[in-house]
N, C-alpha and C positions, 0 to 999 in steps of 0.2 A: 872121701875129695874125688867130687868126679874128674876125671880125666877128658883135656881137650883130646879131640882125636887129630892129628899130623894127616894131609894126602900124603898118600903114598909119591914113590917115585914116578910113575908111570901119568897119575893124574896129574903131578905136578911139569910133566913131560910137556902131554894135551895142551895142559894150560897155555903155556910158553907157546905152541906152535901154532896153537889157534888163529883160522884168518879173521879179521873183522869185516863184517858184512858193508860190502857199501851200496847206498841208495840213492836213487836218479828222480824226478817225479816225472810222473804220467803224464801226455799233456795229447787231449783231444784236438785235431787238429780241424775248423770247420771247412768244407769246399766251398770251394767259388773264388771269385774273382773280387781283391779290395783294389777301390782306387782313394788313393789318400787326397785330404783336400787342397793341399799345394799341386797334385796332378793337375784335379779340376780347375782349379785358380789356373794353369797351364794352359792348359784345353781349350779354354772360353777366353783366355788372350789370345792366344793361337788362332782360334777361329776368328774372330776379331777384329783383327789386322790383317788377316785373306781376306774378310766382308769388306774392308775399305778400297785393297787395291783391286780386287776384283770391281766391285761397284763406281770407280773412278771409272773405265775408260766403257763399262758398261751403257752408264746414264750417264754418262756428258758430268758428274758431278768434281766441282775441283776442291776435292781434298787434299792437296799432297801437305800444305802443313800438319793436318790431324794425320795423314799418315807419318808422318817425321816424327810428330807428338807421342803418336802406339807404339812406333817402333825402337821406342827409344826404352819406353816403358816395359816394352816385353821384350826385349836385350837384357832391361836392369832383375829384370823378376826373375829370369831364365841364369842369368846366373849368380844370382843370389840362392835361388833356389838351388841348384847343382851345388853350389857348394855346402850346403846346406845337409846336402845327401850324406856326405861324408861322417857328421857328426851324430845322423837323427839313424835312434833302432829300429829295426822290421816293428811293426804292429804284429800284436797278439791276437791269433784268428784262429778262437777255439779256446777249452778250457780244460785245468787240471783236475787231472783226476787219479790220483792212488798212486805208489811208486813200481817202480822196475827195484827188486832188491835182489844182490846175488851176492849168496851164502855158499862157506865151503863144498856145503853137498847138497846144497837146495836153489831155486831160483823163485824168486815171491813177484808174484806180476798182479797188481790189483788185489794184492788180498788171497789171488788163490796162489798157492804152494806146489810147485814141482820139482820132484828130488832128482839130484842127477844121473840116476841112473835108467831115467825115464825118457830123460833129453838127446833128440840126436845131435842136434844145432845150432849153434847161439851166432848170431852176424851180428852188426849192425852196419848201419848203413848212413853218407852223409852228417860227418864225427864235424855237429858246429860246433864252435866254443860261444856264449854270450859276451861280445864284446870286440869278439875277431872283426874285420873288415872280411864279408862274405864276398867280393871279387874286385879284381884288379881295375876291371874293365868298367869303359865309363858309362852311367845309370843314371835313370831318373828315378829309383826308388832308395829308398835310407839303406846306406852301405854297411851298418852295423848288426851284425849277426842282432837276435832272441835267443839264440842258443835253442832253438823250438825244433833245427828242421833234422837231428840226430833219432834214429830212426833205428829200430830193431828188431829184428824177426827170432820166435823161437822155436826152431822146430821138433816136436815129437816124436817119438817114433814108432806112436801110434797112427805118423800121419798130418794130424792137428799142427794148425799153424797158429802161432800168437803173433801180433805184429802193435807197430804202433810208436807215436815218437816220444821222447822226454827232455827234458831239459839237459845242459852241461853248462856250469858256469867256470873262471876261472881257478875255482878252489873245489870242484867239485868237477873231476872230470874222467872219462875214462882213463885217462894217459896217466893217471895216480893211483889205478887198479893195477899196478905190475903185477904184485904177490896171486888176485884171484883170476886176474885172468890169465897167469903163465899155469895156474894151476888145473885152468880149464883148457885149456891149450894140451896139458899133459891127461884128460881123461878125454880127448879129441873131440870135443865141441864146440869149440874154435880153433880156427886153420893157423898154420904159422903163417902167412900172407899179412891177415888178417889181423894175429897179436902184433907185427913189425908193425903194421899200418896203422893199430891204435895206441902203440908205446911213443910212436913218432921213430924208430928205430933204421937208421939206412945206410947206406955207406959198407961196402966190402966189409972191412974192419970192424966197423963195431957193430956189425950181423955177427959176426967170428965169435967178437969177444960175449956177447951175450947169447951165444946157442955153447958157448965155454961154459957159463955160468950159467945155464938152468942142469945142466948137462948135470954137472959137479953137485949141485943143490939136491941131486937126485928128481 
């Protein structure tokens, strides 16, 4: 009768404590300035209103009524457009290409594998999340983030740098990668300041509690 092999205690321990990899879609941003159709509408209406204001005294035209009508149209358009900006997403300008996958002992970028032993530093910039408001200031652009402004730089010990943007959503963001980011910090590739920023830990008391937690866990 064939015996069924049972995992030894070491194998069981390793399986219990292995870290789940986390993956993010890489986004190749298109360079250049994009003007939204609504912005073109605002530009055209504004130009038209100022043209009427200029034509009236310069050529002696009586455009008083037209000036009032177009000023009202312009005002209503700008109010509606400004309000709509609070509920619209940024346009995705570029293409998705591969993924950024964070493993316990390696990082995969667009199907290329980099062992942690070959990595000098991993840093993240502009950690944005899809659906979050990107600015509290007045703006004429959509104010809901598309989540694609998040960037990363992977610096190898050889001096090579790999840089790209990636998508973060509410359900899949760096804030939820606490275990693997703490592991990277202990390996020396993610700085303490960056770790606190990514996990959104602030305030002296919270920082001290977090420091104690990771020290207790080895």
